[in-house]
Legacy VTK file of the C-alpha trace (Angstrom):
# vtk DataFile Version 3.0
C-alpha trace
ASCII
DATASET POLYDATA
POINTS 406 float
0.000 0.000 0.000
1.420 3.423 -0.970
2.074 6.101 1.626
-0.764 8.276 0.318
-3.324 5.459 0.152
-2.380 4.305 3.679
-2.786 7.874 4.936
-6.182 8.200 3.225
-7.250 4.914 4.809
-6.248 6.229 8.236
-8.356 9.347 7.632
-11.367 7.230 6.629
-11.030 4.897 9.625
-10.337 7.546 12.240
-13.975 8.729 12.678
-14.973 5.102 13.388
-12.271 4.846 16.030
-13.368 8.179 17.523
-16.986 7.000 17.651
-16.155 3.762 19.501
-13.673 5.475 21.808
-16.269 8.109 22.728
-19.072 5.603 23.387
-19.098 6.640 27.048
-22.163 4.765 28.289
-21.029 5.497 31.859
-21.088 9.282 31.634
-24.730 9.899 32.604
-24.562 7.615 35.650
-21.030 7.739 37.067
-21.846 10.300 39.768
-24.910 8.293 40.744
-22.890 5.059 40.756
-20.181 6.531 42.980
-22.801 8.263 45.134
-24.359 4.891 45.935
-21.152 4.009 47.804
-19.608 7.355 48.873
-20.602 10.749 50.287
-20.244 13.946 48.225
-16.706 14.642 49.422
-15.682 11.069 48.619
-17.095 11.375 45.101
-15.230 14.633 44.501
-12.001 13.174 45.879
-12.449 10.137 43.671
-12.681 12.417 40.670
-9.590 14.238 41.919
-7.763 10.865 41.912
-8.427 10.618 38.185
-7.183 14.105 37.401
-4.178 13.768 39.686
-3.205 10.520 37.937
-2.976 12.573 34.751
-0.037 14.419 36.314
2.019 11.241 36.064
0.584 9.874 32.815
-0.422 12.666 30.437
2.923 14.067 29.296
4.883 10.767 29.323
2.188 9.294 27.077
2.697 12.156 24.611
6.434 11.556 24.669
5.821 7.849 23.966
3.638 8.833 21.017
6.249 11.199 19.573
9.052 8.686 20.153
7.488 5.286 19.411
4.549 6.125 17.175
0.879 7.064 17.093
-0.528 3.595 16.346
1.024 1.688 19.303
0.038 4.517 21.641
-3.597 4.374 20.502
-3.599 0.580 20.866
-2.292 0.930 24.423
-5.020 3.467 25.169
-7.769 1.084 24.068
-6.374 -1.811 26.120
-6.225 0.370 29.232
-9.831 1.457 28.757
-10.980 -2.159 28.566
-9.214 -2.849 31.891
-10.655 0.310 33.482
-14.247 -0.455 32.571
-13.964 -4.033 33.798
-12.620 -2.767 37.133
-15.421 -0.216 37.503
-17.995 -2.943 36.863
-16.717 -5.104 39.724
-15.949 -2.224 42.108
-17.848 -1.114 45.168
-15.336 0.660 47.400
-13.240 3.811 47.220
-10.054 1.758 46.768
-11.346 -0.295 43.820
-12.886 2.756 42.175
-9.590 4.608 42.624
-7.705 1.828 40.802
-10.251 1.976 37.996
-9.903 5.769 37.857
-6.145 5.434 37.420
-6.625 2.943 34.571
-9.203 5.240 32.984
-6.801 8.163 33.328
-4.069 6.117 31.649
-6.351 5.128 28.766
-7.453 8.691 28.164
-3.914 10.055 28.625
-2.530 7.769 25.933
-5.229 9.009 23.553
-4.931 12.673 24.490
-2.767 14.516 21.997
-2.088 11.321 20.073
-5.500 11.077 18.428
-5.484 14.540 16.886
-1.764 14.185 16.045
-2.526 10.912 14.249
-5.229 12.636 12.208
-3.050 15.650 11.357
-0.029 13.474 10.488
-2.173 11.267 8.252
-3.606 14.314 6.471
-0.078 15.666 6.121
1.113 12.398 4.540
-1.802 12.652 2.106
-0.968 16.295 1.310
-4.259 17.506 2.809
-3.202 19.636 5.798
-5.634 22.390 4.757
-8.512 20.008 5.484
-7.534 19.667 9.140
-9.958 22.065 10.838
-12.903 20.797 8.768
-11.929 17.166 9.464
-11.616 17.888 13.189
-15.085 19.408 13.131
-16.424 16.286 11.396
-14.698 13.984 13.873
-16.042 16.054 16.773
-19.569 15.782 15.362
-19.199 12.002 14.915
-17.726 11.557 18.396
-20.458 13.575 20.054
-23.134 11.716 18.103
-21.728 8.434 19.428
-21.586 9.852 22.948
-25.205 10.995 22.665
-26.440 7.541 21.645
-24.314 5.907 24.349
-25.673 8.328 26.958
-29.290 7.431 26.254
-28.559 3.692 26.238
-26.305 3.975 29.280
-28.984 5.819 31.207
-31.589 3.200 30.344
-29.185 0.393 31.289
-28.343 2.250 34.505
-32.020 2.417 35.460
-31.843 -1.374 35.611
-28.282 -1.733 36.969
-25.735 1.103 37.124
-22.885 -1.354 36.494
-24.246 -2.198 33.040
-23.201 1.226 31.781
-19.570 0.231 32.365
-20.063 -3.169 30.724
-21.358 -1.472 27.577
-18.460 1.005 27.666
-16.062 -1.931 27.795
-17.582 -3.351 24.617
-17.074 0.021 22.931
-13.433 0.021 24.008
-12.966 -3.457 22.493
-14.382 -2.152 19.193
-12.019 0.845 19.342
-9.116 -1.550 19.877
-10.108 -3.498 16.766
-10.068 -0.319 14.649
-6.673 0.826 15.968
-5.219 -2.497 14.871
-6.234 -1.572 11.303
-4.330 1.735 11.358
-1.036 2.318 9.548
1.623 4.367 11.309
1.989 7.794 9.664
5.404 8.423 8.132
7.917 10.342 10.194
10.845 12.242 8.675
14.245 11.209 9.936
15.016 14.646 11.348
11.685 15.159 13.162
12.673 17.390 16.114
11.288 15.328 18.975
12.238 11.816 17.977
15.826 11.757 19.256
15.388 13.937 22.309
15.383 12.605 25.851
12.297 13.290 27.937
13.657 16.370 29.709
14.839 17.887 26.449
11.480 17.205 24.863
9.710 19.050 27.655
12.033 22.038 27.346
11.393 22.160 23.606
7.638 22.095 24.204
7.738 24.823 26.831
9.733 26.846 24.308
6.673 27.069 22.084
5.009 29.208 24.747
7.322 32.027 23.699
4.913 32.417 20.795
2.211 34.818 22.058
-0.539 33.098 20.079
0.309 29.658 21.444
0.523 31.090 24.963
-3.029 32.455 24.658
-4.377 29.186 23.241
-2.626 27.307 26.047
-4.273 29.484 28.689
-7.614 29.167 26.944
-7.345 25.364 26.833
-6.591 25.216 30.565
-9.475 27.514 31.480
-11.988 25.704 29.292
-10.943 22.271 30.531
-11.988 23.428 33.989
-15.146 25.239 32.879
-16.429 22.517 30.534
-16.049 19.842 33.202
-17.775 21.723 36.010
-21.374 21.519 34.692
-20.681 17.966 33.511
-19.528 17.054 37.013
-22.576 18.497 38.756
-25.500 18.078 36.379
-26.186 14.534 37.616
-26.713 15.490 41.279
-28.707 18.514 40.059
-31.046 16.259 38.057
-31.234 13.804 40.965
-32.236 16.555 43.407
-34.756 17.939 40.927
-36.164 14.454 40.363
-36.571 13.874 44.088
-38.337 17.227 44.374
-40.726 16.272 41.548
-41.288 12.732 42.791
-39.421 10.680 40.127
-36.240 9.932 42.025
-36.115 6.278 40.959
-35.966 7.286 37.286
-32.828 9.381 37.671
-30.414 7.193 35.602
-32.795 7.170 32.622
-33.424 10.909 33.043
-29.731 11.803 33.192
-29.047 9.539 30.206
-31.768 11.189 28.128
-30.622 14.627 29.290
-27.037 13.896 28.297
-28.155 12.430 24.970
-30.011 15.616 24.019
-27.129 17.739 25.338
-24.589 15.871 23.259
-26.720 15.927 20.113
-26.851 19.715 20.420
-23.077 19.668 20.812
-22.707 17.428 17.760
-24.657 19.900 15.629
-22.566 22.825 16.873
-19.309 20.894 16.381
-20.206 20.322 12.738
-20.679 24.075 12.289
-17.664 25.210 14.317
-15.117 25.295 11.470
-17.531 27.335 9.337
-18.148 29.764 12.198
-14.426 30.054 12.836
-13.864 31.094 9.232
-16.817 33.500 9.206
-16.563 35.209 12.586
-12.945 34.655 13.604
-11.430 31.877 15.670
-11.005 33.832 18.894
-14.498 35.304 18.810
-15.893 31.789 18.583
-13.672 30.601 21.440
-14.559 33.521 23.729
-18.263 33.064 22.959
-17.916 29.470 24.165
-16.412 30.690 27.452
-19.225 33.181 28.019
-21.917 30.584 27.309
-20.460 28.084 29.768
-20.344 30.766 32.436
-24.042 31.499 31.901
-24.910 27.808 32.238
-23.013 27.551 35.527
-24.642 30.714 36.873
-28.104 29.402 36.016
-27.413 26.091 37.757
-26.358 27.911 40.917
-29.499 30.030 41.178
-32.368 27.649 41.799
-33.530 24.046 41.564
-36.129 24.246 38.796
-37.145 22.312 35.633
-36.416 25.398 33.494
-32.780 25.268 34.593
-32.657 21.601 33.554
-33.484 22.812 30.037
-30.718 25.438 30.198
-28.244 22.753 31.286
-28.890 21.097 27.907
-26.517 23.762 26.548
-23.595 22.656 28.726
-22.031 20.576 25.912
-22.242 23.351 23.320
-19.190 25.393 24.468
-16.799 22.430 24.343
-18.156 21.357 20.966
-17.906 24.898 19.636
-14.294 25.272 20.762
-12.744 21.889 19.954
-11.931 22.185 16.233
-11.018 25.917 16.263
-8.745 25.441 19.274
-6.953 22.447 17.753
-6.613 24.258 14.423
-5.048 27.192 16.253
-2.503 24.982 18.012
-1.647 21.808 16.077
-0.158 23.293 12.885
2.087 25.587 14.962
3.858 22.651 16.642
6.391 20.441 14.842
5.475 16.800 14.234
8.128 15.425 16.577
6.814 17.564 19.448
3.110 17.562 18.660
1.706 14.827 20.917
3.952 15.835 23.816
2.906 19.478 23.534
-0.797 18.661 23.271
-0.487 16.283 26.221
1.268 19.003 28.204
-1.565 21.400 27.400
-4.134 18.794 28.386
-2.220 18.007 31.564
-2.302 21.634 32.647
-6.070 21.743 32.179
-6.753 18.475 33.961
-4.434 19.417 36.817
-6.263 22.717 37.126
-9.554 20.867 37.317
-8.206 18.422 39.911
-7.168 21.363 42.062
-10.552 23.016 41.542
-12.402 19.862 42.575
-10.241 19.456 45.654
-10.924 23.036 46.757
-14.657 22.748 46.074
-14.760 19.401 47.889
-13.081 20.897 50.937
-15.626 23.742 50.947
-18.511 21.279 51.380
-16.666 18.662 53.404
-19.026 16.123 54.983
-22.126 17.323 53.127
-24.328 14.506 51.773
-24.463 13.992 48.009
-28.139 15.043 48.015
-27.562 18.473 49.613
-28.849 21.355 47.460
-27.152 23.927 49.685
-23.737 22.308 49.138
-24.319 21.901 45.394
-25.455 25.508 45.042
-22.337 26.704 46.866
-19.910 24.932 44.546
-21.882 26.102 41.498
-21.783 29.736 42.652
-18.013 29.570 42.948
-17.841 27.832 39.573
-19.740 30.720 37.990
-17.307 33.224 39.471
-14.378 31.242 38.072
-15.993 31.364 34.624
-16.505 35.124 34.797
-12.883 35.714 35.794
-11.599 33.454 33.001
-13.655 35.264 30.358
-12.464 38.715 31.424
-8.784 37.704 31.535
-8.866 35.904 28.177
-10.741 38.739 26.457
-8.371 41.409 27.788
-5.216 39.511 26.871
-6.385 38.338 23.434
-5.489 41.496 21.436
-1.969 41.436 22.885
-1.251 37.863 21.751
-2.414 37.715 18.157
1.076 37.619 16.665
3.463 34.681 16.792
LINES 1 407
406 0 1 2 3 4 5 6 7 8 9 10 11 12 13 14 15 16 17 18 19 20 21 22 23 24 25 26 27 28 29 30 31 32 33 34 35 36 37 38 39 40 41 42 43 44 45 46 47 48 49 50 51 52 53 54 55 56 57 58 59 60 61 62 63 64 65 66 67 68 69 70 71 72 73 74 75 76 77 78 79 80 81 82 83 84 85 86 87 88 89 90 91 92 93 94 95 96 97 98 99 100 101 102 103 104 105 106 107 108 109 110 111 112 113 114 115 116 117 118 119 120 121 122 123 124 125 126 127 128 129 130 131 132 133 134 135 136 137 138 139 140 141 142 143 144 145 146 147 148 149 150 151 152 153 154 155 156 157 158 159 160 161 162 163 164 165 166 167 168 169 170 171 172 173 174 175 176 177 178 179 180 181 182 183 184 185 186 187 188 189 190 191 192 193 194 195 196 197 198 199 200 201 202 203 204 205 206 207 208 209 210 211 212 213 214 215 216 217 218 219 220 221 222 223 224 225 226 227 228 229 230 231 232 233 234 235 236 237 238 239 240 241 242 243 244 245 246 247 248 249 250 251 252 253 254 255 256 257 258 259 260 261 262 263 264 265 266 267 268 269 270 271 272 273 274 275 276 277 278 279 280 281 282 283 284 285 286 287 288 289 290 291 292 293 294 295 296 297 298 299 300 301 302 303 304 305 306 307 308 309 310 311 312 313 314 315 316 317 318 319 320 321 322 323 324 325 326 327 328 329 330 331 332 333 334 335 336 337 338 339 340 341 342 343 344 345 346 347 348 349 350 351 352 353 354 355 356 357 358 359 360 361 362 363 364 365 366 367 368 369 370 371 372 373 374 375 376 377 378 379 380 381 382 383 384 385 386 387 388 389 390 391 392 393 394 395 396 397 398 399 400 401 402 403 404 405
């Protein structure tokens, strides 16, 4: 098979891989599943375990990708996800869940940075780099569509048995593994900058990119939005559960959260498909800042009151991340050399996840000992989340004109 035909095949297969990888049946029920065994602080600390594990796994996985190849790194990611989901399904204590969280963190870390690098490298081999932002938008739409379907099915399965959501996720991970085995490693030039560098040198090279003002702004934006996009995701399940209890349909919560997430993600899928077009029409940074403002409004609404109308507003929580994904990656990926790309993107992701881990730890300490079903505690953490969003928007908007060059 020629280099170009192999690259084209990778590009055709990649959306299938992304769909199976993103079949997160567990997403609409994980908080409920953990909450069956732990109090609110324990659930937040368990999430912090995941994000803290990224500290040790995110950047080394990017270095492995740049040094050993995209394909073996993606295969490793899929294997780790299979192990993680199996562990979640048999777990029932903080210790077992923590082990599963570490495996999940490893699986996601090995995909982070590598997936988009694999797509860009394959397009580059095929001489189609200009298609990157549009292809990322298409992949984002496909991924979110798969997540939406998985959310509805996972919620329905969770209404019967919360563990079944993790069993279904494991089957998706097996399918993703099968697709990665069909990939061909993109070609790498002999003098690619990162391939012959030791780990410390690779990190120094990647930090050097932050001397470019534009990359520095995108880096800060990625960190801020990692925190902001995860906050409503983290707390919408207990919000729906509290609302359900108030309305008298508490026992239907898993199905309700699954349906809610399915609609949310379908909205995100539509927006993701339009994001590249909007970026070209309105400007990349305007689109990105609009996403920040929208997420802040969602968080503020959640903090105000427990009401069915707010549950409808929360349907917009997936739109900002979907809106920002392709424009952000298009602003960053082409500016980083192939031999540094996965390491740099992993470093950027690490900073965001570490920021979120710290945020969760602080918020958890603020409501220490509060039961998972406490509206007062939930409202408190959401109020602080809204203030974080407002501060991030102001800082990013003020700095943006100063960092457009480079």
